[in-house]
C-alpha positions in Angstrom: 9.5 43.6 29.7 11.6 44.9 26.7 12.1 43.1 23.5 15.2 40.9 23.5 16.1 37.6 21.8 18.7 34.9 22.2 19.8 31.9 20.1 17.4 29.6 22.0 14.4 31.9 21.3 15.4 32.0 17.7 15.5 28.2 17.5 11.9 28.1 18.8 10.9 30.6 16.1 12.7 28.6 13.4 10.9 25.4 14.6 7.6 27.2 14.5 8.1 28.6 11.0 9.3 25.2 9.8 6.2 23.6 11.2 4.0 26.1 9.5 5.7 25.3 6.2 5.4 21.5 6.8 1.7 21.9 7.6 1.2 23.6 4.3 3.1 20.9 2.4 1.0 18.2 4.1 -2.2 20.0 3.1 -1.0 20.0 -0.5 -0.3 16.3 -0.4 -3.7 15.6 1.1 -5.0 14.9 -2.4 -3.8 11.3 -2.1 -6.1 8.3 -1.8 -6.1 8.5 2.0 -6.1 12.3 2.6 -7.6 12.4 6.1 -4.3 11.4 8.0 -2.4 14.1 6.1 -5.0 16.7 7.0 -5.1 15.7 10.7 -1.3 15.7 10.9 -1.2 19.1 9.2 -3.7 20.5 11.8 -1.6 19.0 14.6 1.6 20.5 13.4 -0.1 23.8 12.6 -1.5 24.1 16.1 1.8 23.3 17.8 3.6 25.7 15.4 1.3 28.6 16.2 1.9 27.9 19.9 5.7 27.9 19.2 5.6 31.2 17.4 3.5 32.7 20.3 6.0 31.2 22.8 8.9 33.0 21.0 6.9 36.2 21.1 6.3 35.7 24.8 10.0 35.0 25.6 11.3 37.8 23.5 8.8 40.4 25.0 6.9 41.0 21.8 3.6 39.8 23.3 3.8 42.3 26.1 3.8 45.0 23.4 0.6 43.4 22.1 -1.2 42.4 25.3 -4.6 41.8 23.6 -3.3 38.5 22.1 -1.6 37.3 25.3 -2.6 33.6 26.1 -4.6 33.3 22.9 -2.6 30.3 21.8 -2.5 28.4 25.1 -5.6 26.2 24.5 -4.0 24.9 21.2 -1.7 22.7 23.3 -4.7 20.7 24.5 -5.4 19.6 20.9 -2.0 17.7 20.6 -3.0 14.4 22.2 -6.4 14.0 20.6 -5.2 15.0 17.1 -2.3 12.5 17.4 -4.7 9.8 18.4 -7.1 10.5 15.5 -4.2 10.7 13.1 -3.1 7.2 14.0 -6.7 5.9 13.8 -7.2 7.3 10.3 -3.8 6.1 9.2 -4.8 2.5 10.1 -8.3 2.7 8.8 -9.0 2.4 5.0 -12.5 3.7 5.5 -12.4 5.9 8.6 -15.7 7.1 10.0 -15.7 10.0 12.4 -17.8 8.8 15.3 -19.8 11.3 17.4 -17.9 10.0 20.5 -14.7 11.6 19.0 -16.2 15.0 19.6 -15.7 14.4 23.3 -11.9 14.5 22.7 -12.2 18.2 22.0 -14.0 19.1 25.3 -10.8 20.0 27.2 -9.8 22.4 24.4 -13.3 24.0 24.4 -13.3 24.3 28.2 -9.8 25.9 28.3 -10.7 28.3 25.5 -13.9 29.4 27.3 -11.9 29.8 30.6 -9.3 32.1 29.0 -11.9 34.1 27.2 -13.8 34.7 30.4 -11.0 35.1 32.9 -8.1 36.7 31.1 -9.7 40.2 31.3 -8.5 43.5 29.7 -5.0 43.8 28.1 -3.4 45.4 31.1 -4.8 42.6 33.3 -3.2 40.1 31.0 0.1 41.7 31.4 -0.3 41.6 35.2 -1.1 37.9 35.0 2.0 37.3 32.8 4.2 39.1 35.4 2.6 37.0 38.1 3.4 33.8 36.3 7.0 34.8 35.7 7.6 35.9 39.3 5.7 33.0 41.0 2.7 35.2 41.9 -0.9 34.1 42.8 -1.7 33.1 39.3 1.2 30.6 39.1 -0.9 27.9 41.0 -3.8 28.2 38.5 -1.3 28.0 35.6 0.3 24.9 37.1 -3.1 23.3 37.6 -4.1 23.7 34.0 -0.6 22.6 32.9 -1.0 19.4 34.8 -4.5 18.7 33.4 -3.2 19.3 29.8 -0.2 17.1 30.4 -2.3 14.2 31.8 -4.8 14.4 29.0 -2.3 14.6 26.2 -0.1 11.8 27.6 -3.2 9.6 28.0 -4.2 10.2 24.4 -0.7 9.6 23.2 -0.5 6.3 25.1 -3.8 5.3 23.5 -2.3 6.1 20.1 0.8 4.0 20.9 -1.5 1.1 21.9 -3.2 1.2 18.4 0.1 1.1 16.7 1.3 -1.8 18.9 -1.8 -3.9 18.1 -1.4 -3.2 14.4 2.3 -4.2 14.4 1.6 -7.3 16.5 -1.1 -8.5 14.0 0.8 -7.5 10.8 2.2 -11.0 10.4 -1.3 -12.4 10.1 -1.8 -10.5 6.9 1.4 -10.0 5.0 4.8 -11.6 4.4 6.7 -8.5 3.5 6.5 -7.0 7.0 9.2 -4.5 6.4 7.2 -2.8 3.6 4.4 -2.0 6.0 6.6 -1.2 9.0 5.5 1.7 11.2 8.9 2.4 12.8 8.8 6.1 11.9 5.3 6.4 13.5 6.5 4.6 16.6 9.5 6.9 16.8 7.2 9.9 16.4 5.0 8.7 19.3 8.0 8.0 21.5 9.3 11.5 20.9 5.8 12.8 21.9 5.9 10.8 25.1 9.4 12.0 25.9 8.1 15.6 25.4 5.3 14.9 28.0 7.7 13.3 30.4 10.0 16.3 30.3 7.0 18.5 30.8 6.1 16.6 33.9 9.7 17.1 35.2 9.5 20.8 34.5 6.1 21.1 36.0 7.4 19.6 39.3 10.4 21.9 39.2 8.2 24.9 38.5 5.8 24.1 41.4 8.8 23.7 43.6 10.2 27.1 42.6 13.3 25.5 41.1 12.7 26.2 37.4 11.1 29.1 35.6 8.5 28.9 32.8 11.0 30.5 30.4 13.5 27.7 31.0 10.8 25.0 30.5 9.6 26.6 27.3 13.2 26.9 25.9 14.0 23.2 26.5 10.6 21.8 25.5 10.1 23.8 22.4 13.7 23.3 21.3 13.0 19.5 21.4 9.8 20.2 19.4 11.8 22.1 16.8 14.2 19.1 16.4 11.2 16.8 16.2 9.8 18.9 13.3 13.0 18.3 11.4 12.6 14.6 11.8 8.9 14.6 11.0 9.8 16.6 7.8 12.2 13.9 6.7 9.8 11.0 7.5 6.8 12.6 6.0 8.3 14.0 2.8 10.2 10.7 2.1 7.1 8.6 2.7 4.9 7.3 -0.2 1.7 9.3 -1.1 -0.3 7.0 1.1 1.2 6.0 4.4 -0.4 2.6 4.7 -1.3 0.8 1.5 -5.0 0.1 1.2 -4.4 -3.6 0.5 -4.3 -4.6 4.2 -7.4 -5.4 6.1 -6.7 -2.8 8.8 -9.9 -3.5 10.8 -8.6 -7.0 11.5 -5.1 -5.8 12.1 -6.2 -3.6 15.0 -8.1 -6.3 16.9 -6.6 -8.4 19.6 -4.5 -11.3 18.3 -6.0 -14.3 19.9 -8.6 -16.9 19.2 -11.2 -14.6 20.7 -11.2 -12.4 17.6 -13.0 -15.1 15.7 -15.9 -15.5 18.2 -18.2 -13.3 16.2 -17.9 -15.4 13.0 -16.7 -18.9 14.1 -16.1 -21.4 11.3 -17.8 -24.7 11.3 -15.4 -27.6 11.9 -16.0 -29.2 8.5 -15.7 -25.9 6.6 -12.5 -25.0 8.4 -11.1 -28.5 7.6 -12.1 -28.0 3.9 -10.4 -24.6 3.7 -7.3 -26.1 5.4 -7.1 -28.9 2.9 -7.7 -26.6 -0.1 -5.2 -24.1 1.2 -2.5 -26.8 1.5 -3.3 -28.1 -1.9 -3.0 -24.8 -3.7 0.2 -24.0 -1.9 1.9 -27.3 -2.9 0.5 -27.5 -6.4 0.5 -23.8 -7.5 3.3 -22.7 -5.2 1.7 -19.3 -4.4 4.4 -18.7 -1.8 6.8 -17.9 -4.7 4.8 -14.7 -5.3 6.8 -11.9 -3.9 4.8 -9.7 -1.5 1.8 -12.2 -1.4 -0.9 -11.1 1.1 -3.6 -12.9 3.0 -6.1 -11.1 0.7 -4.6 -12.8 -2.4 -5.0 -16.3 -0.8 -8.6 -15.5 0.2 -9.4 -14.4 -3.3 -7.9 -17.6 -4.7 -10.0 -19.7 -2.3 -13.1 -17.6 -2.9 -13.6 -16.9 0.8 -13.0 -14.1 3.3 -9.7 -13.1 4.7 -11.1 -13.7 8.2 -11.8 -17.3 7.3 -8.3 -17.9 5.9 -6.8 -16.2 8.9 -8.8 -18.3 11.3 -7.8 -21.6 9.6 -4.1 -20.6 9.5 -4.1 -19.5 13.2 -6.3 -22.2 14.7 -6.0 -25.3 12.4 -2.4 -24.9 11.3 -1.2 -23.2 14.5 0.9 -20.5 12.8 0.4 -17.0 11.6 0.3 -16.1 7.9 3.8 -14.8 7.9 5.3 -18.0 9.2 2.9 -20.2 7.1 4.2 -18.7 3.9 7.8 -18.5 4.9 7.9 -22.2 6.0 7.2 -23.1 2.4 9.8 -20.6 1.1 12.5 -22.1 3.4 11.7 -25.6 2.1 11.9 -24.2 -1.5 15.2 -22.6 -0.8 16.5 -25.9 0.6 15.3 -27.7 -2.5 17.2 -25.3 -4.7 20.3 -25.9 -2.6 19.8 -29.6 -3.2 19.3 -29.3 -6.9 22.6 -29.8 -8.8 21.2 -27.7 -11.7 21.0 -24.7 -9.3 24.5 -25.0 -7.9 25.7 -21.8 -9.7 23.0 -19.7 -8.1 24.0 -17.2 -5.4 22.2 -17.2 -2.1 20.5 -14.0 -3.1 19.2 -15.6 -6.3 18.0 -18.6 -4.2 16.3 -16.3 -1.8 14.5 -14.4 -4.6 13.6 -17.6 -6.5 12.1 -19.0 -3.3 9.8 -15.9 -2.9 11.7 -13.8 -0.4 11.9 -10.1 -1.0 15.4 -9.5 0.4 18.5 -11.4 1.5 18.2 -10.0 5.0 14.7 -11.4 5.4 15.8 -14.7 3.9 18.7 -15.0 6.4 16.5 -14.2 9.4 13.6 -16.5 8.5 15.9 -19.4 7.4 17.8 -19.3 10.7 14.5 -19.2 12.6 13.3 -22.3 10.8 16.5 -24.4 10.6 18.7 -23.1 13.4 21.5 -22.1 11.0 22.1 -19.4 8.4 21.7 -20.2 4.7 25.5 -19.8 4.1 26.4 -22.1 7.0 23.8 -24.6 5.8 25.2 -24.5 2.3 28.9 -24.4 3.3 28.8 -27.3 5.7 27.2 -29.6 3.1 23.9 -29.8 5.0 22.1 -29.1 1.8 23.5 -32.3 0.2 22.9 -34.6 3.3 19.6 -33.2 4.7 
């Protein structure tokens, strides 16, 4: 195979180089309060980037001129899923502890590395294997087998990461009112792109085994998608705050199942729960803590001198709502009161929203309609504020 290159190969090379640069930037930014996620994401992008550069060298024929390093980057692909999962876990854990069980995640990588070290043979044998793969020779079946195992493992780890993010998002309203501030849409998009990548790999694996598609075609399509993904990750990461998830949220509670079963380990006595419920209602009505923009469950717990778990349990079980709805119900009533007040008639709806504790007009409109069945402007324009 002689050296040749086309625009698609160049795109893969550019994506790999960009990933190497991004990995370095993330390592520099890892001096933040929560550096572990940055480091893991950096290692993830670094491993994929190295694999992309080697893929370019393979497609262009450069690797055949240096056969001693053929296949050396192949095991790196096996790291993708477990690194993504650990990245999500550390991102959502203020005090992440690396458990010994996590070492098991790296067993596929170690097995594949050992296999290639033992079985790849001398440089000229590696070239023969490469030709066998590209022509559908006897080594193609073994390649497809390892490809399938890698795909299944990485997809399973990515689905596990998506499950962690989904639980976090589902439980977010139990802890904060400014949900948008803690949104993980960019992370969810990242995981969806990863899953799309694995789905496409599955399609190409089937086509390869059927003799319809070549390895080169699969690499060009898959790694071109990866190059585009790096551009998106570059934007999301470099525009994000120094710490992805602020350390003010009780992330341990956020990642548990949202049902009454999550309180079984520390159930509140009936009288204590009733006492907290009464005190909670009192401070909300007298001190109007709901007017505090961005108020969190932690703030309420500190004011009541109890734990966030106790307050969450009372709100969920005694008051039958989540923290987000509990606070916003008071805010909606405050907004309606301001609309009733003749002295506040000159206020705009945005001013009313902010004075009622909402962080934005869009949130105010959404929550107000959920609670009243009408938008703030309709409520105000039709005179409902004066006759309610």
